N, C-alpha and C positions, 0 to 999 in steps of 0.2 A: 504494500500500500504506500501511496505517496504521503508526504508529510503535510498535506493540505488539510483543510477543515473537513471533518467527518460529519456525515449525515446519519440518518437512521440505520441501525444495525451495524454501525462502525464502518460504513462505506464512505469513500471519498466522493467528491462531486462527480467525477467521470463514471464511477461505478453506479452511483445513485441514479444517474440519468439513464442507464441501460437496464436497470432492475426495477421491477414492479413488486410491491408488497402485496402478496395474496395470502390470506389466512385460511387454510384448509383444515377443517375439523378441529379448530382451536389451536393448532400448532402454527407458530409463526414461521412459514417457509417462504423463501424468495424464489421467484421464477423469472427467468429472463424474458423480456418482451420480444415477441416475434415482430417482424416488420409490419405485418398487418395490424397487430395490437398497437404499435407505435402510431400508425396512421390513424387508427380509430381514436386514440388519445388526442391527437392534434385536431381531428375533425370535431370531436366533442368539446374541446376547449374553445374553439372559435365559433361553433354553431350558435350560441346565444347572441353574439354580436351581429352575425349576419341575418339571423331570423328577426331580431328586433329592428335592425336597419331596414329590412324589407317591409315590415309592418308599419314602421314610422314613415317611410317613403310613401306608402300607399295612403296612409291617413293624411299626410301633408298634401298629396295630390287631390284628395277628396275635399278637405276642409278649406284649403287655401288655393283654389283653382286659379284665380287671377294672378297671384304672386308666383305660382309655380308653373304657369303655362309655358314659359320658355325653357323649363328644365325637364329633361326626360326622366321617367321613373328610374330607369337603370342607372343614370348618373347619380341621382340621390342615393340609390342603394349602394353603389360603389364607394362613394365618399363616406357614407355612414358606416359601411362595413369595415373599411380600412381604419377609420377613426376609432370604432369600437374594438377592433382587433389590437390596435396599438395601445388602447387604454387597458385592455385585459393583460397584455404583456407587461405594461407598466405596473399594474396592480400586482401581478405575480412577482415582479422584482421587488417592489416596495413592501409587500405584505408577507412574502415568503411562500404562500400557496394560494391556489384559486378557491373560489366558492365563498368568499367573504362578502358581506353586504356592501362594504366600502368599495370593493372591487367592482361589483355590479353597478354601484352608483357612478363610479368613474367610467364604466363602460357606457352607461346612458349619456353621460356628458360627452364622451368621445363620439357617440353616434349623433346626438342632437346638434352639437355645435356646427359641424360641417354642413348638415342639411339646412340648418337655420341660415347659415351664411349664404348658401346657394340660393335659397328662396327669398331672403329678405335683405341681402346686402345693399348698401347704398349705391345708387347708380352714379356713374362718373359723369 
């Protein structure tokens, strides 16, 4: 093991990123993530940001038709999804793990600010 900071079960960061904690039958055993499991972890990490961005873009297009008439729904979705994804990554780095309410609040801020700017920015 390297001399770096250790995480759960005495693993350093590089090992902790490759290992998932699965508790089978009450015994704390570690199993290595398969590539498919790693992909599902990433998809499920970013899914809330993209789903909320899609819903918020649709609601914006319905409620503020005049203000968003020049914006495509897909453009609102892309900017909101990217903002929410970056906010989730920032929350993960700041808070240590995902799933905290503060992280979801930051995600909502990251989704709504770009969409608000696209719809209501001051004209030049």
